[in-house]
C-alpha positions as CSV (number, residue, x, y, z in Angstrom):
1,M,0.0,0.0,0.0
2,N,1.3,3.4,-1.0
3,T,-1.4,5.5,0.6
4,V,-3.6,5.7,3.7
5,G,-6.9,7.4,4.3
6,V,-7.9,9.0,7.5
7,H,-11.4,10.0,8.6
8,R,-11.1,13.1,10.8
9,P,-13.6,13.9,13.6
10,D,-14.7,17.1,11.7
11,G,-15.9,14.9,8.8
12,S,-13.0,15.6,6.5
13,Y,-11.1,12.8,4.8
14,V,-7.3,12.9,4.3
15,V,-5.4,10.9,1.7
16,E,-1.7,10.6,2.6
17,R,1.4,8.9,1.3
18,R,2.1,6.1,3.7
19,G,4.9,7.1,6.1
20,A,5.1,10.7,4.9
21,D,5.2,13.6,7.4
22,S,4.9,16.8,5.3
23,S,1.7,18.5,4.1
24,G,2.9,18.1,0.5
25,N,2.2,14.4,0.8
26,R,-1.5,14.7,1.7
27,K,-4.7,16.0,0.3
28,V,-7.6,16.9,2.6
29,F,-11.1,16.4,1.1
30,D,-14.2,18.0,2.8
31,S,-15.6,14.4,3.2
32,F,-15.2,10.9,2.0
33,D,-18.2,11.6,-0.2
34,A,-16.3,14.4,-1.9
35,L,-13.6,11.9,-2.9
36,E,-16.3,9.5,-4.1
37,R,-17.9,12.3,-6.3
38,L,-14.4,13.1,-7.7
39,C,-14.0,9.4,-8.6
40,Q,-17.5,9.3,-10.3
41,R,-16.6,12.2,-12.5
42,L,-13.5,10.6,-13.9
43,P,-13.6,8.7,-17.2
44,T,-13.5,4.9,-17.2
45,E,-9.7,5.0,-17.8
46,F,-7.8,7.9,-16.3
47,T,-4.3,9.2,-15.7
48,A,-2.9,11.4,-13.0
49,D,-3.2,14.3,-15.4
50,D,-7.0,13.8,-15.5
51,L,-7.1,14.7,-11.8
52,S,-5.7,18.2,-12.6
53,A,-9.2,19.4,-13.5
54,S,-10.1,18.9,-9.8
55,G,-7.4,21.2,-8.7
56,L,-4.9,18.6,-7.7
57,T,-1.3,19.4,-8.6
58,A,2.0,17.6,-8.9
59,G,2.5,14.5,-6.7
60,R,-0.9,14.8,-5.1
61,R,-2.5,13.7,-8.4
62,H,-0.5,10.5,-8.3
63,M,-1.1,9.9,-4.7
64,V,-4.9,10.3,-5.1
65,L,-4.9,8.0,-8.1
66,W,-3.0,5.4,-6.1
67,H,-5.5,5.8,-3.2
68,L,-8.4,5.2,-5.5
69,A,-6.8,2.0,-6.8
70,E,-5.9,0.8,-3.4
71,H,-9.0,1.6,-1.4
72,P,-11.6,-1.2,-1.3
73,A,-14.5,1.2,-1.5
74,F,-13.6,2.1,-5.1
75,D,-13.9,-0.2,-8.1
76,V,-10.6,1.1,-9.5
77,S,-7.5,-0.9,-10.4
78,L,-4.1,0.2,-11.6
79,A,-3.9,-0.3,-15.4
80,S,-0.3,1.0,-16.0
81,R,2.6,2.5,-14.1
82,Q,4.0,4.4,-17.1
83,P,2.1,6.7,-17.5
84,L,0.3,6.1,-14.2
85,T,-3.1,5.0,-15.3
86,A,-6.1,3.6,-13.5
87,E,-9.3,1.9,-14.8
88,K,-12.7,1.7,-13.3
89,T,-13.8,-1.9,-13.1
90,A,-17.5,-1.7,-12.2
91,T,-18.6,1.8,-11.7
92,E,-20.7,4.2,-13.7
93,V,-19.1,7.4,-15.1
94,V,-21.1,10.4,-14.2
95,E,-20.9,13.2,-16.7
96,P,-20.3,16.6,-15.2
């Protein structure tokens, strides 16, 4: 596992690189539902660059992609490491 997710008492959800200790290695979402909505808006196959539209930059895009592929709540699997690409395995794509 490359990432870990933390539900905070205030309802926010944090995606972090496992073992990282700087804020550059985490992304705070307003809630877990916000991360789910982000995932639903992504195409069936997506790269880290596709996460740029959501405001994610640099390494956070890769970290969130890894988290979506690793977390059991998301039907997403890693399709390729170069370029880093994930694929939805059983979810509907919701058009924005």
